[in-house]
C-alpha positions in Angstrom: 49.9 -36.5 13.4 48.0 -39.6 14.1 50.6 -40.6 16.4 50.3 -37.6 18.5 46.6 -38.0 19.1 47.5 -41.7 20.0 49.6 -40.4 22.6 47.3 -37.8 24.0 43.8 -39.5 23.2 44.6 -43.0 23.5 41.4 -43.8 25.0 39.1 -42.0 22.3 41.6 -43.3 19.8 41.7 -46.9 21.2 37.7 -47.6 20.9 38.0 -47.1 17.0 39.4 -50.4 15.4 40.3 -49.0 11.8 42.5 -46.6 10.5 40.0 -44.8 9.0 38.0 -44.6 12.1 40.7 -43.2 14.0 41.8 -40.6 11.1 37.9 -39.6 11.5 37.9 -39.0 15.4 41.5 -37.1 15.2 39.8 -34.9 13.0 36.9 -34.4 15.2 39.3 -34.0 18.2 41.9 -31.9 16.3 38.5 -29.9 15.1 37.4 -29.0 18.6 41.0 -28.2 19.3 40.5 -25.9 16.8 37.3 -24.5 17.8 39.1 -24.1 21.5 42.2 -22.2 20.1 39.9 -20.0 17.6 37.5 -18.7 20.7 40.5 -18.1 22.9 41.7 -15.8 19.9 38.9 -14.5 19.3 38.5 -13.2 23.2 42.2 -12.5 23.6 41.7 -10.1 20.2 38.7 -8.8 21.7 40.1 -8.1 25.2 42.9 -6.7 23.3 40.9 -3.9 21.8 38.6 -3.6 24.6 42.4 -2.4 26.7 43.5 -0.2 23.4 40.1 2.0 23.5 40.7 1.9 27.0 44.3 2.9 26.9 43.4 5.4 23.9 40.1 6.7 26.2 42.3 7.5 28.9 45.3 9.1 26.4 42.5 11.2 25.1 41.1 12.4 28.4 44.6 13.1 29.6 45.2 15.3 26.6 42.3 17.0 27.2 43.0 17.4 30.8 46.2 19.3 29.3 44.9 21.3 26.8 42.2 22.4 29.3 44.6 23.5 31.7 46.8 25.2 28.9 43.8 27.3 27.9 42.7 28.2 31.6 46.5 29.2 32.4 46.8 31.1 29.0 43.4 32.9 29.6 44.9 33.9 33.0 48.3 35.3 31.7 46.1 37.3 28.9 44.1 38.8 31.7 47.0 39.6 33.4 48.5 41.2 31.1 45.3 43.4 30.4 45.3 44.2 34.1 48.9 45.7 34.0 48.5 47.4 30.8 45.6 48.9 31.9 47.6 50.1 35.4 50.4 51.0 33.3 48.1 53.5 31.2 46.0 54.6 34.3 49.9 55.5 36.2 50.9 57.1 32.7 47.7 59.3 32.5 48.5 60.3 36.4 52.2 61.3 36.0 50.9 63.2 32.8 48.2 65.2 34.9 50.4 65.8 37.4 53.3 66.7 35.0 50.5 69.3 33.6 49.1 70.4 36.8 53.1 71.2 38.1 53.7 73.2 35.1 50.4 75.4 35.4 51.8 76.2 38.9 55.4 77.0 38.1 55.9 77.1 34.8 58.0 74.6 34.6 58.1 70.6 34.0 60.8 68.5 36.0 62.5 65.9 34.6 61.5 63.8 37.5 57.9 64.8 36.6 57.8 63.4 33.3 56.4 59.7 32.9 59.0 57.3 32.5 59.0 56.5 28.6 59.0 60.2 27.8 62.3 60.4 29.8 64.5 59.1 26.9 63.5 61.6 24.8 67.2 63.4 23.5 65.8 66.8 23.4 64.7 67.0 27.5 
């Protein structure tokens, strides 16, 4: 370790005359380097957490958007189904009224005058 410090920081260590002074100066230099590394690591960690938080926020926003779109589409499909059911019920009612009116006039109901769901009856 002393050789590494002497090779890198010859100027600083050259001023130290004894091994004790060189060791103390080396420890101070290493302490400074360690503090720099810790500062960088801490900043990198914070940036990583911030980046992860941003990524998580983006994923959550995208998930909410997809859910909102899905809910909107599901609502449209349900509303569309309700409208179709209402139209079918009205159509069925109109067919029945037409068949009853024709039966009053002629006394008979023609097969084609029956609503479609009733035409499958085997007794007709």
